[in-house]
C-alpha positions in Angstrom: 5.2 -3.0 9.7 5.6 -6.8 9.1 1.8 -7.2 8.7 1.4 -4.3 6.2 4.5 -5.3 4.3 3.3 -8.9 4.1 -0.1 -7.7 2.8 1.7 -5.7 0.1 3.9 -8.7 -0.8 1.1 -11.0 -1.9 1.5 -11.7 -5.7 4.2 -9.0 -5.9 7.9 -9.2 -6.4 10.1 -8.5 -3.4 11.8 -5.5 -5.1 8.4 -3.9 -5.8 7.1 -4.7 -2.3 10.3 -3.2 -0.6 9.9 0.1 -2.6 6.2 0.4 -1.8 6.7 -0.4 1.9 9.4 2.3 2.1 7.2 4.9 0.5 4.2 3.9 2.7 6.1 3.8 5.9 7.8 7.1 5.0 4.3 8.7 5.1 2.9 6.8 8.0 4.6 4.6 10.6 1.7 3.6 12.9 -1.8 2.4 12.5 -3.1 5.8 13.7 -1.0 7.6 11.1 -2.2 5.2 8.4 -5.9 5.7 9.2 -5.3 9.5 8.7 -4.1 9.0 5.2 -6.7 9.2 2.5 -7.4 6.0 0.6 -6.0 7.7 -2.6 -2.7 8.6 -0.9 -2.2 5.0 0.3 -3.2 3.7 -3.2 -0.7 6.0 -4.9 2.1 5.2 -2.4 1.8 1.4 -2.8 1.4 1.4 -6.6 2.5 -0.7 -8.6 2.0 -3.7 -6.2 -0.5 -6.1 -7.5 -4.1 -5.4 -6.5 -3.0 -2.0 -5.1 -6.5 -0.7 -4.8 -7.8 -3.7 -2.9 -4.6 -3.6 -0.7 -5.0 0.1 0.0 -8.6 -0.5 1.2 -7.5 -3.5 3.3 -4.6 -1.5 4.9 -7.1 1.3 5.9 -9.5 -1.3 7.4 -6.7 -3.3 9.1 -5.3 -0.2 10.8 -8.8 0.9 12.0 -9.4 -2.6 13.5 -6.0 -2.6 15.1 -6.8 0.7 16.8 -10.3 -0.3 17.8 -9.7 -3.9 19.0 -6.0 -4.2 19.8 -4.9 -0.7 21.1 -3.0 -0.2 17.8 -1.0 -3.4 18.2 -0.8 -6.4 15.8 -2.1 -9.5 17.5 0.2 -12.6 17.7 -2.7 -15.0 17.5 -3.6 -16.9 14.3 -7.3 -16.6 14.7 -7.2 -12.9 15.4 -5.0 -12.3 12.4 -7.3 -14.3 10.2 -10.1 -12.0 11.1 -8.3 -9.0 9.5 -9.2 -8.1 5.9 -6.8 -9.4 3.3 -5.1 -11.7 5.8 -5.0 -15.4 5.0 -3.0 -18.3 6.6 0.2 -17.5 4.7 0.2 -13.9 5.8 -0.8 -14.8 9.4 2.0 -17.3 9.6 4.5 -14.8 8.3 3.5 -12.2 10.8 3.7 -14.8 13.7 7.1 -16.0 12.6 8.8 -12.8 11.5 7.0 -10.4 13.8 6.8 -12.4 17.0 9.4 -15.2 16.5 6.8 -17.8 17.3 6.7 -21.1 15.4 4.6 -21.1 12.3 4.7 -22.7 8.8 4.3 -20.2 6.0 3.1 -22.1 2.9 3.4 -20.2 -0.3 3.4 -21.6 -3.8 7.1 -22.6 -3.6 6.6 -24.6 -0.3 3.5 -26.2 -1.6 4.9 -27.2 -5.0 8.3 -28.4 -3.8 7.0 -30.3 -0.8 4.7 -32.2 -3.2 7.4 -32.6 -5.9 9.7 -34.2 -3.3 6.9 -36.5 -2.2 7.1 -35.2 1.3 3.4 -34.4 1.2 0.6 -35.3 -1.2 -1.7 -32.3 -1.1 -3.8 -30.2 -3.4 -3.7 -26.8 -1.7 -1.3 -24.7 0.3 -3.7 -24.9 3.3 -3.6 -28.7 3.1 0.2 -28.6 2.8 0.4 -26.5 6.0 -1.8 -28.9 7.9 0.3 -31.9 6.8 3.6 -30.1 7.5 2.5 -29.2 11.0 2.0 -32.9 11.7 5.1 -34.2 9.8 7.8 -31.6 9.9 9.6 -31.3 13.2 8.7 -27.9 14.8 12.3 -26.8 15.0 12.3 -26.5 11.2 9.0 -24.7 10.8 10.4 -21.1 10.8 13.2 -21.7 8.3 11.3 -24.0 5.9 9.7 -21.2 4.0 12.8 -19.2 3.6 14.8 -22.1 2.3 12.2 -23.3 -0.2 11.3 -19.9 -1.5 15.0 -19.3 -2.5 15.3 -22.8 -3.8 12.1 -22.5 -5.8 13.0 -19.2 -7.3 16.5 -20.3 -8.4 16.5 -24.1 -9.0 13.2 -25.9 -8.5 11.2 -23.7 -10.7 7.5 -24.5 -11.5 8.2 -25.2 -15.2 11.4 -26.9 -16.3 13.4 -26.9 -13.0 17.2 -27.0 -13.1 17.4 -30.6 -12.0 20.9 -30.9 -13.6 22.3 -28.4 -11.1 20.4 -29.7 -8.0 22.4 -31.5 -5.3 19.4 -33.5 -4.2 18.4 -34.6 -7.7 19.6 -38.2 -7.3 17.2 -38.7 -4.4 14.3 -36.5 -5.7 11.3 -38.3 -7.1 10.5 -35.2 -9.2 6.8 -35.8 -8.9 4.9 -33.8 -11.6 8.1 -32.7 -13.4 7.6 -33.2 -17.2 10.6 -31.3 -18.4 13.8 -30.2 -16.7 17.0 -28.6 -17.5 
């Protein structure tokens, strides 16, 4: 469920993802059940998540691969997860941390932007940010780093015009790339 919900969540608001996940898992709880659903049914159940047609196709393919290669179980290995359709590093890290409670660093747009804005990293892409964070950030913080920065990024340290006047770390923040703030 973590893997499929994470695939649904990409570029989709949490509220929409939660509703789509509930509908989909109400119709099919296992990879075997999922492969029995027609593509159109999956597509309709997950609508209006972003890229719902592509995600419906990926879900069917992921579940078929899980049955064929992994006895219906989600692998807990980064390389195996990255071989699944629609699964990138962010998704794989989320599955590893949330699904298996293993250390991983999930780098989304918030983690990438804020880590650079603070000057903690100096990177151009989320994948580069993950690589640098794995070397620089102590492993004991890896799992919670994403959760903290996503909430912080949605509420205070927004992409355009962050609420620097409300931020407790503002006096120590270099605000790299911030042109306007509130």
